C-alpha positions as CSV (number, residue, x, y, z in Angstrom):
1,X,108.9,99.4,100.0
2,X,107.6,99.3,96.5
3,X,108.1,102.1,94.1
4,X,105.2,104.2,92.8
5,X,104.5,103.7,89.1
6,X,103.6,106.7,86.9
7,X,101.6,106.1,83.8
8,X,101.3,108.9,81.2
9,X,98.0,108.0,79.7
10,X,95.1,109.4,77.7
11,X,96.9,108.7,74.4
12,X,94.3,106.9,74.1
13,X,92.3,106.1,77.2
14,X,91.8,102.6,75.9
15,X,95.5,101.8,76.0
16,X,95.8,103.5,79.4
17,X,93.2,101.1,80.8
18,X,95.0,98.1,79.4
19,X,98.3,99.2,80.9
20,X,96.7,99.8,84.3
21,X,95.0,96.4,84.4
22,X,98.0,94.4,83.2
23,X,100.2,96.1,85.8
24,X,97.7,95.4,88.6
25,X,97.2,91.7,87.5
26,X,101.0,91.1,87.3
27,X,101.5,92.7,90.7
28,X,98.8,90.4,92.2
29,X,100.5,87.3,90.6
30,X,103.7,88.3,92.3
31,X,102.4,89.4,95.7
32,X,98.9,87.8,96.1
33,X,96.1,88.7,98.4
34,X,94.8,92.2,98.0
35,X,98.1,93.8,97.2
36,X,97.9,96.4,94.6
37,X,100.7,98.7,93.2
38,X,100.6,102.4,93.9
39,X,100.0,103.9,90.5
40,X,99.7,107.5,89.5
41,X,98.0,108.1,86.1
42,X,98.4,111.5,84.4
43,X,95.8,111.5,81.6
44,X,96.1,114.1,78.9
45,X,93.9,115.2,76.0
46,X,94.7,113.1,73.0
47,X,93.3,115.7,70.6
48,X,96.1,118.2,71.0
49,X,98.6,115.4,70.2
50,X,96.6,114.4,67.1
51,X,96.6,118.0,66.0
52,X,100.4,118.2,66.5
53,X,101.0,114.9,64.7
54,X,98.9,116.1,61.7
55,X,101.2,119.1,61.4
56,X,104.4,117.1,62.1
57,X,105.0,119.2,65.2
58,X,107.1,116.7,67.2
59,X,108.9,119.4,69.1
60,X,105.6,120.5,70.7
61,X,104.8,116.9,71.4
62,X,108.2,116.4,73.1
63,X,107.8,119.4,75.3
64,X,104.3,118.5,76.3
65,X,105.4,114.9,77.2
66,X,108.3,116.3,79.3
67,X,105.9,118.6,81.2
68,X,103.6,115.6,81.7
69,X,106.4,113.4,83.0
70,X,107.5,116.2,85.4
71,X,103.9,116.3,86.7
72,X,104.0,112.6,87.4
73,X,107.3,113.0,89.2
74,X,105.9,115.9,91.2
75,X,102.9,113.7,92.2
76,X,105.3,111.1,93.6
77,X,106.0,108.7,90.8
78,X,109.4,107.0,91.2
79,X,109.5,105.9,87.5
80,X,107.1,106.2,84.6
81,X,106.0,104.8,81.3
82,X,104.2,106.4,78.3
83,X,101.2,104.2,77.5
84,X,101.4,104.5,73.7
85,X,103.7,103.3,71.0
86,X,103.5,106.3,68.8
87,X,104.9,108.8,71.3
88,X,108.0,106.7,71.6
89,X,109.1,108.4,68.4
90,X,110.5,111.1,70.7
91,X,111.2,108.8,73.7
92,X,115.0,109.5,73.8
93,X,114.5,113.2,73.9
94,X,111.8,112.9,76.6
95,X,114.0,110.6,78.6
96,X,116.9,113.0,78.5
97,X,114.8,115.7,80.3
98,X,112.9,113.4,82.6
99,X,113.5,113.8,86.4
100,X,112.6,110.1,86.9
101,X,113.5,106.9,85.0
102,X,111.3,106.0,82.1
103,X,110.5,102.5,80.7
104,X,110.7,102.3,76.9
105,X,108.0,100.3,75.3
106,X,110.4,99.5,72.4
107,X,113.0,98.0,74.8
108,X,110.4,96.2,76.8
109,X,109.0,94.7,73.6
110,X,112.4,93.7,72.4
111,X,113.2,92.0,75.7
112,X,109.9,90.1,75.6
113,X,110.5,89.0,72.0
114,X,114.0,88.0,72.6
115,X,112.9,86.0,75.7
116,X,110.7,84.0,73.3
117,X,113.6,83.5,71.0
118,X,111.8,85.2,68.1
119,X,114.0,86.9,65.5
120,X,111.4,88.5,63.2
121,X,108.2,90.3,64.2
122,X,105.3,92.0,62.4
123,X,104.6,95.6,63.6
124,X,101.1,96.9,63.7
125,X,100.3,100.3,65.0
126,X,99.5,103.9,63.9
127,X,101.0,105.0,60.6
128,X,103.6,106.9,62.6
129,X,104.6,103.8,64.5
130,X,104.8,101.6,61.3
131,X,106.4,104.1,59.0
132,X,109.0,105.9,61.2
133,X,112.2,104.1,61.9
134,X,112.2,104.3,65.7
135,X,110.6,100.9,66.3
136,X,112.5,99.0,63.6
137,X,115.8,100.6,64.7
138,X,115.1,99.9,68.4
139,X,114.3,96.3,67.8
140,X,117.3,95.9,65.4
141,X,119.6,96.8,68.3
142,X,118.4,93.5,69.8
143,X,118.9,91.6,66.6
144,X,115.2,91.5,65.8
145,X,113.9,92.1,62.2
146,X,110.7,94.1,61.9
147,X,108.2,93.7,59.1
148,X,105.5,96.2,58.4
149,X,102.4,95.9,56.2
150,X,102.1,97.5,52.7
151,X,100.9,101.1,52.5
152,X,97.3,100.2,51.8
153,X,97.1,98.0,54.8
154,X,99.0,100.6,57.0
155,X,96.3,103.2,56.0
156,X,93.5,100.7,57.0
157,X,95.2,99.8,60.3
158,X,95.7,103.5,61.1
159,X,92.1,104.3,60.4
160,X,90.9,101.5,62.6
161,X,93.1,102.6,65.4
162,X,92.0,106.3,65.4
163,X,88.4,105.8,64.4
164,X,87.6,102.6,66.3
165,X,90.1,101.3,68.9
166,X,90.8,104.7,70.4
167,X,87.1,105.1,70.9
168,X,86.6,101.6,72.4
169,X,85.0,100.2,69.3
170,X,86.0,96.6,68.7
171,X,84.5,94.7,65.8
172,X,84.4,91.0,65.2
173,X,85.7,91.4,61.6
C-alpha cells in the first residue's frame, strides 16, 4: 500500500500546484495507467505569513507551520512537505515537533544536485531564501557551494516573486 502524501501549500498557491502536478506525473511514470497518489493538501493563507515575515516573527511562523503539519497528520498524511523554499528557514524546528516525517526541500535539492555531479549552484528565491544562511549551509553539508545574486538583483527577484509569480503572472522578459 502506498503512503498518503501531505502537502502544506498556499505559500503561494502557484508553487503548490507545481508540487502537486510534479508528484502526480512522477507517480504515473512509476506506476502507469490511471494510478494517482493519494495527496492531502492543506492550503493556508499566505498573507499572514507575509505579515509575520515583514516583522521578522519567525516564532509565529514556526508555530503555525507545526499546527498545519499536525492538521495534515490528523487528515491521514503519512509524511509531508512544505511547498515553499522560504519556510525552510525554520524547517528543523518544525520537523522536531512534527508527528510525521517531513521532506526537506534543501536536502532534496542537494541530493538532486549531487546526483548531477554539480559542485556550485546559483540560488534564486525570495530575499529571505537568498540572504539567510539555511540554504547555503544546507547545501554546504553536501559539499555544494551556493552563489547568490548581488543585493540589487536580489531585491528585483524578490519583487518579481511576490508581485508577479505568487499571483500567477509570468512575463516573457
